[in-house]
Backbone as a chain_set.jsonl record, in Angstrom:
{"seq": "MDEAESFLRAYLPETLSAQLDWSTLQLNETSFVDETMQESESDLLYQVHHKETKEPLLLYIL", "coords": {"N": [[107.121, 80.798, 95.371], [108.488, 82.846, 94.494], [107.993, 85.319, 95.81], [109.121, 85.031, 98.373], [111.808, 85.087, 97.775], [112.581, 86.97, 96.15], [112.323, 88.548, 98.361], [113.766, 87.831, 100.405], [116.568, 87.335, 98.993], [116.497, 90.354, 99.414], [117.674, 90.99, 101.658], [119.119, 89.721, 102.879], [122.66, 89.425, 103.304], [124.213, 90.286, 100.396], [126.574, 89.067, 99.771], [126.615, 86.674, 101.305], [123.908, 85.672, 99.643], [124.767, 85.468, 96.958], [125.998, 83.153, 97.19], [124.251, 81.441, 97.779], [121.386, 78.32, 96.306], [118.841, 79.432, 94.891], [117.421, 78.161, 93.233], [116.485, 76.007, 94.892], [114.849, 76.091, 96.418], [112.867, 75.981, 99.214], [110.187, 75.803, 101.425], [110.047, 75.286, 104.358], [107.736, 72.673, 106.659], [107.387, 74.178, 109.09], [107.132, 75.236, 112.67], [108.503, 77.529, 115.247], [106.768, 78.908, 117.196], [105.837, 79.774, 120.393], [102.816, 78.133, 121.081], [101.115, 79.787, 122.773], [101.49, 82.203, 121.669], [100.858, 82.161, 119.1], [98.809, 83.51, 118.372], [99.263, 85.685, 118.009], [102.434, 86.195, 116.471], [104.158, 84.937, 114.21], [106.345, 82.556, 112.133], [108.952, 81.757, 109.841], [110.406, 79.201, 108.278], [112.829, 78.616, 105.713], [114.754, 76.316, 103.64], [117.741, 76.511, 101.612], [120.129, 75.026, 99.575], [123.709, 75.103, 99.393], [125.561, 76.78, 97.1], [128.307, 75.765, 96.514], [128.868, 73.517, 98.308], [126.61, 72.358, 98.22], [125.28, 71.61, 100.627], [122.467, 72.078, 102.498], [121.225, 74.672, 103.766], [119.674, 76.722, 107.103], [116.65, 78.923, 106.747], [115.696, 81.762, 108.641], [112.724, 83.373, 109.554], [111.431, 85.316, 111.931]], "CA": [[108.573, 80.784, 95.999], [109.171, 83.844, 93.574], [108.295, 86.133, 96.763], [109.914, 84.885, 99.156], [113.395, 84.834, 97.036], [112.932, 88.999, 96.041], [111.782, 89.283, 99.9], [115.424, 87.089, 101.732], [117.791, 88.349, 98.511], [116.518, 91.901, 99.536], [117.759, 91.539, 103.088], [120.084, 88.856, 103.186], [123.862, 90.438, 102.655], [124.46, 90.198, 98.796], [128.221, 88.253, 99.828], [125.527, 85.595, 101.403], [123.006, 85.764, 98.969], [124.797, 85.312, 95.828], [126.405, 81.657, 97.647], [122.887, 79.984, 97.549], [121.656, 78.369, 94.777], [117.958, 79.913, 95.198], [116.411, 77.198, 92.916], [116.438, 74.807, 95.46], [114.652, 77.677, 98.079], [111.957, 75.256, 99.745], [109.187, 76.668, 102.692], [109.545, 74.286, 105.436], [106.223, 73.011, 107.432], [107.5, 74.204, 110.877], [107.158, 76.788, 113.445], [109.216, 77.3, 116.462], [106.93, 79.967, 117.944], [104.94, 78.921, 121.635], [101.39, 77.886, 121.015], [100.46, 80.542, 123.377], [101.91, 83.893, 121.498], [100.224, 82.125, 117.87], [98.152, 84.143, 117.774], [100.204, 87.065, 117.408], [103.746, 85.591, 116.03], [104.007, 83.81, 113.377], [107.406, 81.933, 111.911], [108.75, 80.636, 108.79], [111.728, 78.388, 108.09], [113.099, 78.322, 104.691], [115.994, 75.48, 103.251], [118.262, 76.379, 100.296], [121.472, 74.494, 98.819], [125.055, 76.483, 99.059], [125.702, 76.831, 95.495], [129.825, 75.196, 96.394], [128.885, 72.827, 99.14], [125.636, 71.721, 98.217], [124.72, 71.581, 101.688], [121.44, 72.41, 102.701], [120.962, 75.917, 104.955], [118.335, 77.004, 107.223], [116.879, 80.445, 106.938], [114.819, 81.599, 109.658], [112.396, 84.145, 109.726], [110.503, 85.33, 112.668]], "C": [[109.112, 82.232, 95.309], [108.986, 85.254, 94.724], [108.989, 86.686, 97.915], [111.15, 84.908, 98.883], [113.362, 85.683, 96.993], [113.396, 88.593, 97.664], [113.613, 89.083, 100.903], [116.532, 87.999, 100.02], [117.684, 90.251, 98.834], [117.614, 91.93, 100.807], [118.857, 90.685, 103.85], [122.036, 89.46, 102.406], [123.911, 89.66, 101.151], [125.676, 88.975, 98.767], [127.197, 86.894, 100.119], [124.803, 84.849, 100.207], [123.556, 85.665, 97.088], [126.228, 83.607, 96.05], [125.895, 80.799, 97.568], [122.535, 79.878, 96.251], [119.937, 78.647, 95.059], [116.848, 78.806, 94.188], [115.468, 76.57, 93.64], [115.589, 75.411, 96.736], [113.455, 76.517, 98.299], [111.504, 76.029, 101.536], [109.501, 74.996, 103.543], [108.106, 73.998, 105.879], [106.85, 73.235, 108.674], [107.486, 75.032, 111.444], [107.467, 76.57, 115.185], [108.092, 78.446, 117.668], [105.536, 79.002, 119.009], [103.302, 78.661, 120.906], [100.37, 79.5, 121.645], [100.541, 82.075, 122.855], [101.585, 83.532, 119.907], [99.418, 82.575, 117.201], [98.374, 85.534, 116.899], [101.297, 87.198, 116.739], [103.226, 84.846, 115.163], [105.662, 83.601, 112.91], [107.628, 81.778, 110.689], [110.157, 80.301, 108.583], [111.453, 77.741, 106.703], [114.234, 77.357, 104.367], [116.318, 75.772, 101.999], [119.354, 75.463, 100.3], [122.234, 76.258, 99.175], [125.345, 75.954, 97.879], [126.932, 75.569, 95.12], [129.216, 73.508, 96.835], [127.952, 71.634, 98.748], [124.597, 70.919, 99.585], [123.17, 72.573, 101.985], [121.584, 73.737, 104.557], [119.402, 75.71, 105.219], [117.815, 78.666, 107.555], [115.584, 80.96, 107.592], [114.39, 82.898, 109.425], [110.954, 84.55, 110.746], [109.781, 86.826, 112.646]], "O": [[110.207, 82.654, 95.683], [109.756, 86.2, 94.558], [109.312, 87.796, 98.337], [111.845, 84.724, 99.883], [114.153, 86.116, 97.831], [114.547, 88.391, 98.05], [114.267, 89.819, 101.642], [117.065, 89.104, 100.128], [118.513, 91.12, 98.564], [118.368, 92.9, 100.894], [119.328, 90.847, 104.976], [122.333, 89.758, 101.249], [123.613, 88.474, 101.006], [125.701, 88.105, 97.896], [127.01, 86.114, 99.185], [125.042, 83.69, 99.867], [122.76, 85.789, 96.157], [127.05, 83.22, 95.219], [126.305, 79.654, 97.38], [122.866, 80.591, 95.304], [119.603, 77.658, 95.711], [115.646, 78.715, 94.439], [114.259, 76.451, 93.444], [115.809, 75.094, 97.904], [113.085, 76.113, 97.197], [112.205, 76.531, 102.415], [109.134, 73.876, 103.189], [107.24, 74.831, 105.61], [106.809, 72.257, 109.42], [107.885, 76.024, 110.834], [106.947, 75.833, 116.023], [108.522, 78.747, 118.782], [104.735, 78.122, 118.695], [102.989, 79.463, 120.026], [99.382, 80.049, 121.157], [99.909, 82.998, 123.368], [101.943, 84.441, 119.159], [99.132, 82.397, 116.017], [97.985, 86.098, 115.877], [101.43, 88.318, 116.246], [102.165, 84.223, 115.202], [106.38, 84.513, 113.319], [106.59, 81.612, 110.048], [111.026, 81.16, 108.729], [110.601, 76.918, 106.369], [115.097, 77.708, 105.171], [115.514, 75.473, 101.116], [119.483, 75.022, 101.442], [121.914, 77.446, 99.223], [125.375, 74.742, 97.666], [126.898, 74.767, 94.187], [129.12, 72.562, 96.053], [128.203, 70.432, 98.832], [123.675, 70.103, 99.561], [123.046, 73.728, 101.579], [121.872, 73.597, 105.746], [118.469, 75.195, 104.603], [118.365, 79.44, 108.338], [114.491, 80.623, 107.137], [115.244, 83.729, 109.115], [109.793, 84.236, 110.485], [108.794, 87.046, 113.348]]}, "num_chains": 1, "name": "protein.A"}
């Protein structure tokens, strides 16, 4: 998860990144890429909790 966290921290706005509890970062085993495109496309879906509200947030990378 360290690589994913580093990547997400680098590309998310700092104001958003500072509000996330990175210790809760998890990869979800879900894909939204259509079967016909899976040979050329992929996606990743992560879940991380907000520090204050404890609500889970989804981060989608296509």
